[in-house]
C-alpha positions in Angstrom: -0.5 0.3 64.8 1.4 -2.7 63.4 3.5 -4.9 65.8 6.8 -3.7 64.2 5.8 -0.1 64.6 4.9 -0.7 68.2 8.2 -2.4 69.0 10.2 0.4 67.3 8.3 3.1 69.2 8.8 1.4 72.6 12.5 0.9 72.0 12.8 4.6 71.2 10.9 5.5 74.4 13.1 3.1 76.4 16.3 4.6 75.1 15.1 8.1 75.9 14.1 7.2 79.4 17.6 5.6 79.9 19.3 8.7 78.7 17.2 10.9 80.9 17.9 8.7 84.0 21.7 8.9 83.2 21.5 12.6 82.9 19.7 13.0 86.2 22.3 10.7 87.9 25.1 12.8 86.4 23.6 16.0 87.9 23.1 14.4 91.3 25.5 15.7 93.9 26.8 12.6 95.8 28.4 13.3 99.2 31.7 11.5 99.9 31.1 8.0 101.1 31.6 7.1 104.7 34.4 4.9 106.2 32.4 2.9 108.6 33.0 -0.9 108.6 30.3 -2.2 111.0 26.7 -1.4 112.1 25.2 -2.0 115.5 21.5 -1.5 115.0 19.6 -1.1 118.3 15.9 -1.9 117.9 13.3 -0.4 120.2 10.3 -2.6 119.4 6.9 -1.1 120.0 7.4 2.5 119.0 9.7 4.9 120.9 7.9 8.2 121.8 10.1 10.8 120.1 8.4 13.6 122.2 9.6 11.8 125.4 13.1 11.2 124.2 15.0 12.9 121.3 12.4 15.5 120.2 11.1 17.1 123.5 8.5 19.8 123.3 6.4 21.8 125.8 5.7 20.0 129.0 2.6 17.8 129.2 1.3 15.5 131.9 0.1 11.9 131.3 -1.8 11.8 134.7 -3.7 15.0 133.8 -4.0 14.0 130.1 -2.3 17.2 129.1 -0.6 16.9 125.6 3.1 17.3 125.4 6.3 15.8 126.7 6.0 13.8 129.9 9.5 14.8 131.0 11.6 17.9 131.3 14.0 18.7 128.5 17.7 19.2 129.2 20.5 20.8 127.2 23.1 18.7 125.4 26.7 19.0 124.2 25.4 20.5 121.0 24.1 24.1 121.4 20.4 24.4 120.8 19.7 20.7 120.9 17.8 19.2 123.8 16.7 15.7 124.8 14.6 14.5 127.7 15.9 14.5 131.3 16.3 10.7 131.3 18.9 10.8 128.5 21.4 12.7 130.7 24.4 10.5 129.7 23.6 10.6 126.0 23.1 14.4 126.3 26.7 14.8 127.2 27.7 12.8 124.1 25.3 14.4 121.5 28.3 15.8 119.6 28.8 12.2 118.5 25.1 11.6 117.9 22.4 12.8 115.5 18.7 12.4 116.0 16.8 12.4 112.7 13.6 14.0 114.0 11.6 14.1 110.8 11.3 10.4 109.9 7.9 9.5 108.5 6.0 6.7 106.7 2.4 5.8 106.1 2.0 2.7 108.3 0.2 3.9 111.5 -1.7 1.2 113.3 0.0 -2.1 112.5 3.2 -3.0 114.3 4.3 -5.8 112.0 3.9 -3.8 108.8 5.7 -0.8 110.3 8.6 -3.0 111.6 8.9 -4.4 108.1 8.9 -1.0 106.5 11.7 0.3 108.7 13.8 -2.8 108.4 13.3 -3.4 104.7 12.9 0.1 103.4 9.6 -0.7 101.6 6.1 -1.5 102.5 5.0 -5.1 102.4 4.6 -6.4 98.9 2.8 -9.6 98.1 4.7 -10.4 95.0 8.3 -10.1 96.2 10.1 -10.7 99.4 12.6 -7.9 99.8 15.8 -8.4 102.0 16.2 -6.6 105.3 18.9 -3.9 105.7 21.1 -6.4 107.6 20.9 -8.9 104.7 21.5 -6.2 102.1 24.7 -5.1 103.9 25.8 -8.7 104.3 25.3 -9.4 100.6 27.3 -6.3 99.6 30.2 -6.6 102.0 30.2 -10.0 103.6 31.9 -10.6 107.0 35.0 -8.6 108.0 36.7 -11.7 109.4 37.3 -15.2 108.3 35.6 -16.9 111.2 32.5 -14.7 111.6 29.0 -14.4 110.0 28.2 -11.2 108.3 24.9 -10.7 110.1 23.9 -11.4 113.7 20.5 -10.9 115.3 20.4 -10.7 119.1 16.7 -11.0 119.5 13.8 -13.0 118.0 13.8 -13.6 114.2 10.9 -12.8 111.8 10.3 -11.9 108.2 11.3 -8.2 108.7 14.9 -9.3 109.4 15.1 -12.0 106.7 17.3 -12.1 103.6 14.3 -12.3 101.3 15.2 -13.1 97.7 18.9 -13.0 98.6 18.6 -16.4 100.1 19.8 -18.0 103.4 23.4 -17.3 102.6 22.8 -13.7 103.6 20.5 -14.5 106.5 21.3 -14.0 110.2 22.7 -16.0 113.0 20.5 -15.3 116.0 20.6 -15.8 119.7 18.3 -14.9 122.6 20.3 -16.3 125.5 23.5 -14.5 126.3 24.7 -17.3 128.5 24.8 -20.1 125.9 25.5 -18.3 122.7 23.9 -19.3 119.4 22.0 -22.5 119.6 23.1 -25.4 117.3 26.7 -24.3 116.9 28.4 -25.8 120.0 28.8 -29.6 120.1 26.7 -31.2 122.9 28.7 -32.6 125.8 27.5 -36.1 125.1 28.9 -36.1 121.6 32.6 -36.9 121.7 35.1 -36.3 118.9 34.8 -39.8 117.5 31.0 -39.7 117.4 31.3 -36.3 115.8 33.6 -37.7 113.1 31.2 -40.5 112.3 28.3 -38.1 112.0 30.3 -35.9 109.6 31.1 -38.9 107.4 27.5 -39.8 107.2 26.5 -36.2 106.5 29.1 -35.9 103.7 27.8 -39.1 102.1 24.2 -37.8 102.2 25.2 -34.4 100.8 27.3 -36.0 98.0 24.5 -38.3 96.8 21.9 -35.5 97.0 24.1 -33.2 95.0 24.5 -35.8 92.3 20.8 -36.4 92.0 19.8 -32.7 92.2 22.8 -30.8 90.9 20.8 -27.7 90.0 18.4 -27.5 93.0 18.6 -24.0 94.6 17.1 -25.6 97.8 20.0 -28.1 98.1 22.6 -25.5 97.3 21.1 -23.2 100.0 21.1 -26.0 102.5 24.7 -26.9 101.7 25.7 -23.3 102.1 24.0 -23.2 105.5 25.8 -26.4 106.6 29.2 -25.0 105.5 28.5 -21.8 107.5 27.5 -23.8 110.6 30.7 -25.8 110.5 32.8 -22.7 110.0 31.3 -21.0 113.0 31.5 -24.0 115.3 35.1 -23.2 116.1 36.1 -22.4 119.7 37.6 -19.1 118.5 34.2 -17.8 117.5 32.3 -19.2 120.5 34.7 -17.4 122.8 33.2 -14.1 121.6 30.1 -14.9 123.7 32.0 -15.3 126.9 31.4 -11.8 128.4 33.3 -12.8 131.6 36.4 -12.1 129.6 35.6 -8.4 130.0 36.6 -6.4 133.1 33.9 -6.3 135.7 33.9 -2.5 135.8 33.3 -2.3 132.0 30.4 -4.8 132.2 28.9 -2.8 135.0 29.1 0.4 133.0 26.8 -1.1 130.4 24.1 -1.9 133.0 21.3 -4.4 132.5 20.8 -7.4 130.3 20.2 -5.0 127.4 23.5 -3.3 128.1 25.2 -6.7 128.1 23.7 -7.3 124.6 25.3 -4.1 123.4 28.6 -5.1 124.9 28.4 -8.4 123.1 27.6 -6.5 119.9 30.8 -4.6 120.3 32.8 -7.9 120.7 31.1 -9.3 117.6 32.2 -6.3 115.5 35.8 -6.8 116.7 35.6 -10.4 115.6 34.4 -9.4 112.1 30.6 -9.4 112.2 29.4 -6.7 109.8 25.9 -6.0 111.0 24.4 -6.8 114.4 20.8 -6.0 115.5 20.3 -5.7 119.2 16.7 -5.9 120.5 15.7 -3.9 123.5 12.1 -5.1 123.9 12.8 -8.6 125.2 12.5 -7.6 128.9 9.5 -5.4 129.5 10.8 -3.6 132.6 7.9 -1.1 132.4 5.2 -3.7 131.6 4.7 -2.9 128.0 8.1 -2.2 126.4 8.2 0.8 124.0 4.5 0.3 123.0 3.5 2.6 125.8 -0.3 2.3 126.0 -1.9 2.5 129.4 0.3 1.8 132.3 3.4 1.5 130.1 3.7 5.3 130.0 4.0 5.6 133.8 7.2 3.7 133.9 8.5 4.6 130.4 11.4 6.4 132.1 12.9 3.1 133.2 13.3 2.0 129.5 14.7 5.4 128.5 17.3 5.3 131.3 18.3 1.7 130.4 18.8 2.8 126.8 20.7 5.9 128.0 23.2 3.9 130.1 23.9 1.3 127.4 24.2 3.8 124.6 26.6 6.0 126.5 28.7 3.0 127.6 28.9 1.7 124.0 30.0 5.1 122.7 32.7 5.4 125.3 33.9 1.9 124.9 34.2 2.1 121.1 35.9 5.5 121.4 38.4 4.2 123.9 39.2 1.4 121.5 39.4 3.8 118.6 36.6 2.0 116.8 33.8 4.6 117.1 34.4 6.0 113.6 34.5 2.4 112.2 31.2 1.5 113.9 27.9 3.1 113.0 25.4 2.9 115.8 21.7 3.1 114.7 18.7 3.4 116.9 15.5 2.2 115.1 11.9 1.9 116.0 8.7 1.3 113.9 7.0 4.6 114.5 6.6 7.3 117.1 3.8 8.4 119.4 1.5 11.4 119.5 1.6 14.1 122.1 -1.9 13.4 123.3 -2.6 10.8 126.0 -5.4 8.2 125.8 -8.0 7.6 128.5 -5.7 5.3 130.4 -2.8 7.7 130.3 -0.8 6.1 127.5 0.1 7.1 124.0 -1.2 5.8 120.7 0.8 5.3 117.4 2.2 8.0 115.1 4.0 7.7 111.8 3.6 11.2 110.5 6.9 12.1 112.2 9.2 10.3 114.6 12.9 10.0 115.5 15.6 7.6 114.4 19.2 8.1 115.6 22.7 7.7 114.3 25.9 7.7 116.4 29.6 7.2 115.6 30.3 5.8 112.2 32.6 8.7 111.2 29.6 10.9 110.4 29.6 14.6 110.8 27.3 14.7 113.8 25.2 17.7 114.8 22.9 16.6 117.6 19.7 16.7 115.5 18.5 17.1 111.9 15.0 18.2 111.0 12.3 20.4 112.6 8.8 19.3 113.8 5.9 21.4 114.9 5.2 22.6 118.5 4.1 19.1 119.5 6.1 16.9 117.2 3.1 15.8 115.2 4.1 17.0 111.7 7.3 17.7 109.8 8.2 21.4 109.4 11.7 21.3 107.9 13.9 18.6 106.3 11.7 15.5 105.9 13.6 12.2 105.8 12.1 9.1 104.3 12.8 5.5 105.3 14.6 4.9 101.9 16.8 7.9 102.8 17.5 6.3 106.1 18.6 3.1 104.4 20.7 5.0 101.8 22.5 6.8 104.7 23.4 3.5 106.3 24.7 2.1 103.0 26.6 5.2 102.1 28.3 5.3 105.5 29.6 1.8 104.8 30.8 2.8 101.3 28.1 0.8 99.7 26.6 2.3 96.5 23.1 3.3 97.5 22.1 3.3 93.8 23.3 -0.3 93.3 20.9 -3.1 92.2 20.4 -6.5 93.9 19.0 -9.4 91.9 15.9 -11.5 92.5 17.0 -14.2 90.1 17.4 -12.3 86.8 15.3 -9.4 88.0 17.2 -6.2 89.1 15.9 -4.6 92.3 17.3 -1.2 93.5 19.0 -1.6 96.9 16.8 1.2 98.2 13.5 2.5 97.1 14.9 5.7 95.5 16.6 6.7 98.8 19.2 9.5 99.1 21.8 9.7 101.9 21.4 12.5 104.4 24.0 14.8 102.9 24.5 16.9 106.1 26.0 13.8 107.9 28.8 13.5 105.3 30.3 17.0 105.5 
């Protein structure tokens, strides 16, 4: 085949593929977009056991190594939907909650890769650094307030939470200490206003000369954007958000432990205009292992579940009392689930063939649970939901086009990996 013939043939094939794709999109039934404005993404690092929480099955026993749920199941506000006995507060509010019981992916034994997959919506790729769900939301919507970042991480940063090819402009502001707020924003006590003024003059001089010498440098532009954001967020108005003592003592007590206080702070951040907040629950291993319940971690797993239960119920009630529950999508994420069998030490291994992720609030049409698993929650029986579908649901709930494209330079990249929103949640 001559070169001209080859180019003509490939052009025809490309046009045909484009027409076919357009026809398929035209036939796709798109549910009405959601009206949520913010996301509070609660992360249970280590792997929440779905069979011990939101997808209970027949009773097992970790001490006797009998496969099954380690706790009794209880009824909820939704007929036919049960959760474990240690989610008693959440059970009363399941009419505002939906557990997606048939999540699945292919990453079983490696925590970091599974964390990446759930946050980014794709497996690790050596040729491209994809953005996290928080950064994708930040890039599409930006902050909801003038003096707020779009994306805050209350936990420890890593590549799974990063902006990837979107750049630092759509990265996160993070903190691990609730008492001090974000590090690097507040001016140290020993730096008075005059000293701060001189520092800023010097910084402006350096920035100006660097921009003249390297006017097209993406690194310089990214650094300048980060400095501008830092100065914008250094205001006293934004820093007051982190003063939880402004809340009534009774409300703070209703949230419970340090993790609960993180959830309370997340609510305050949404009110100030933050679009996406991730709250980590695995920073304080109250059961010895966190949600990665190998060995002795299983024995005291109930303490983690009850801590989650108290904070989640308080967050739902607090948002509802402020008429912000429909505007705020609460998401509970984890990297994979755990099998019904117990290992020799009485703990559980890892399982990615099916596990549970959870939505609450956000104006969705909640139904307690979606999807059916087998008698021991090992495999999907009805209504499988992929990680890209999970991402598409979050985007759609915020009114973001889940079929949109982001750009890695000049290269278009779909915002999800062919994900489709869970239609049942949108009426």
